[in-house]
Residue, then its C-alpha position, 0 to 999 in steps of 0.5 A: m500500500a502507498p502512504p496517504p497523500i501529503l500536503k507540505a505544511g509550508l505556510k507560516q503565520r505571517h503568510l496566513t495573516m497576509i493572505a487573510m488581510g489581502g483575501v478581501i482586497g481585490a479589483g472589486l474594491f479598487i475598481g468595483s467600488g466606483v460602480v457601487i458609489s455611482g449607483a447608490g451615492p454616499a449611501s453606498v457605505i451602508a451597503y458595504a457596512a451591511t455586506g461586511v456584517l454578513i461576511i463577518l458572520i460567515m467567517r465566524m461560522l466558518g471559523e468555528m467549524a474550522v478550528a474544531n476540525p481543520s481540513t484542507g477541504s474546509f467547508a466542502d467537508y463540513a457540508r458533507k458531514a452536516l448535510g450528506g455527500w451530495a452537499g460536499f460534492a456540490v460545494g467542492w465542484l461549484y467552488w472549484y468552478y467558481w475560482v477557475v473562471v475567476v482565474g481566467f477573468e483575472a488573467i484577462a484583467g491583468a493582461t488589459i492593464i499590462q497592455l497599457w504599457i506593452d503592445l502585445p496580444l491580450w491572449l499572449i499576456a494572459l498566457v504568460l501570467m497564467v504560466t507565471m502563477t502556475a509555476t509559482n504554485l507548482l514550486s511549493v506551498s511556501s512559494f505561493g505563500e511568499f508571493e501572496f505575502w508580498f503582493a497582499g502586502i502591497k494591496v494593504a499598504a496601498i489602502v493604508v496610504f489612501i486612508v491616511l492621505a484621504s483623512l488628511f485631505a478630508f480634515g483640512v490638514w492639507p496644503g490649501k485645503q479646509a475641512d470639508f465633508s459636503n460631498l456626503w449630502s450636497h449632490g442630491g442628498f446622502m441617498p440620491n437614488g433611494v433605498g432601492s439602490i442600496f439593496s441593488s448594491v449589496v449584490v455587487v458588494i458581496f462579490a467584491m468581498v469574496g476571498a476571506e474564506v481562502a485563509t481557512i483552506a490555506a491554514a490546513e497547510s500550516p503547522d498549527p491550523g487551529a490557532a491560524i484559523a482562529k486568528a484569521t477569523r477574529s481579525i475579520v471585523t477589523r479588516i472589513t471595517i478598515f479596508f472597505v467601510l472606511s475607504i468607501v467613506l473617504l472616497t465619497v468625502v473626497l469626490p462627488w458620488n456623481d463624478p464620472a471619474l469614480a466609475a472608471s478608477p475611484f482611488a486613481a480619481a481621488f488621488d488626482r483630486m488631491g493633487i498627487p502626481f502619476a496617480s493613474t499609473i500608480m493605481n494601475a500598478v496596484v490594481l495589477t498587483g491585486v489581480l495577480s494576487v487573486l490569480n495566484s490565490g485562485l489557482y491555489t484554492a481551486s487546486r486544493m479543492l480539486f485535490v480534496l475531491s479526488a481524495r474523496r473519489e469525487a474526481p479522477l483519482a490521478l488528481v490526488k498525486v502529490g509531488r516531491a514539494g508536497v503540492p498537488r501538481r496535477a490538480i494545479l495544472l488542470s485548474s490552470v488549463v481550465g482557467f486559460l480555456c476561459v481566456i480563450a473563450a473570452a477571446a473567441a466568444p465573449e458574447t456567448v461562452f464567456y458571458f455564460l461563464i461570468n454570469s453563472i459564477g456570481p450567485i454561486i458563491l452565495i449559494i455556497y455561503v448559504i450551505i456553509a451557514i446551514s452546515q454550521i448550525v447542524l454541526r454546532r449541535r453535534t460538536s462537543p463543547g471542548k472543541l468550540v474554541v471559536k464560537m458563533w455569536m448569539f447561536p443560533y439567531l445570528s446564523l439564521v439572520a445570515i441565512a435569511a439575508m443571503i436568501a433575500v439577496l438571491a431572491q432579489m437577483a431572481l426578481d431583478p430583470n437585469l440579474r435574473v439570468q445570473f440567478l438562473l444560471a447559478v441555480g442551473a449549475l447547482v442542479v446539474v452538479v447535484m444530478v452528476y453526484f447521484v448519477t456517478r454514485r450509482t454508476a461508478k463504484n471506485s473511480f469517480s463516485v464517492l466515498p472514503e471518509y478522511e480527516a486532515s491530521t498533522s504528521a508530527a515527524t514531517g509537519s505535513r498535512v495528511l489526508d488519512p482515509a478512515n476505515e478504508t484500505t487504499e491500494a497503491s495503484q490508486f495513487s500512482 
């Protein structure tokens, strides 16, 4: 018999801290925030605050489960234990699908920025970016962590610099400037487009905050997963408050909400308003850093989810192969190839195939979050008090509030003609994946069905994360 597949525990606490901090900072904040402000006006801060509370609740629930039972499969495993094999299968494959499409989208976004400086075909630049990030992930988990540490650090530094400078500008501690907060009410009021615009903005904002949960997956490849997850989940309140809510408040103070420059590049427009030279170039470089960070972490996350699906016999067993560096090479390569196929789809059929892909992934993350919340309620009742180092506040009431809020957002998408296609595509994807689960469970006995249970454990000798099949004898040929 071959030993169980081992993932190298190469992530340090500083890596996990920065992954957790930078996980919620991406193009959705740097660029998407301008779209939200242009639609909701200064009241957009309410949309960001409300969505931030929802993400904080999700992370708290996820943190409770992850600290009690750290796992590379994270919420896919928790869904399986709480709701059954179909839920783990659906969450795992939908989350993988979500990230490989995001990887392709981020590669295109990065290539678009680089085209501002280098005149090369979009697909070629995207391919170079994909190859570079794939190589980073293939080297070792520590190389992924190191890359993410520095790139996430640049994103965090950019936000901190903006908050400091914008605060000085707003409070009049700036050459030739007096304290002025009139942009919050002087252009049609604080809520110029009504309450409805706030609720519509929540749909956009929630997708901008996706990524906080990646830290719970990465923590499984650290020497002390429980402590790392607890630290990441406890700091989410500070991160959401500073990086999102405070940034949005300052953006609406520095610039009128109806300034056309906001929609294109809000942070660059704010820096221009403050008279900072080369603002657009600087912010393009920062946004590129954010794009590469998401591309890097997206490949990492997709490959780990695919690895766990394979170890569960819910994907081809060949994908569970781990290289000498302790990384799932085949899972990384397959995720990278699928990501680049999305790039090709964007180039060849932007109005059909790529349109379908982008529109289908939006509500998928909300569906996954709903399943996470339901899983937490079920598992909380099955978990001994001694394992509950991190606890969900006011259980079960806040868990139920989070579920109700997410269902309300999904219902709004179903009712909104502009968002209905996204909702239907995501529900269709869920139905298809669940159907595949039941079909493969009946027709495939070993290669692509279900079901050996495993638990992630730590090897004292190697400091590595081990997928340890429980009550299951695994033949060597299955992992070769």
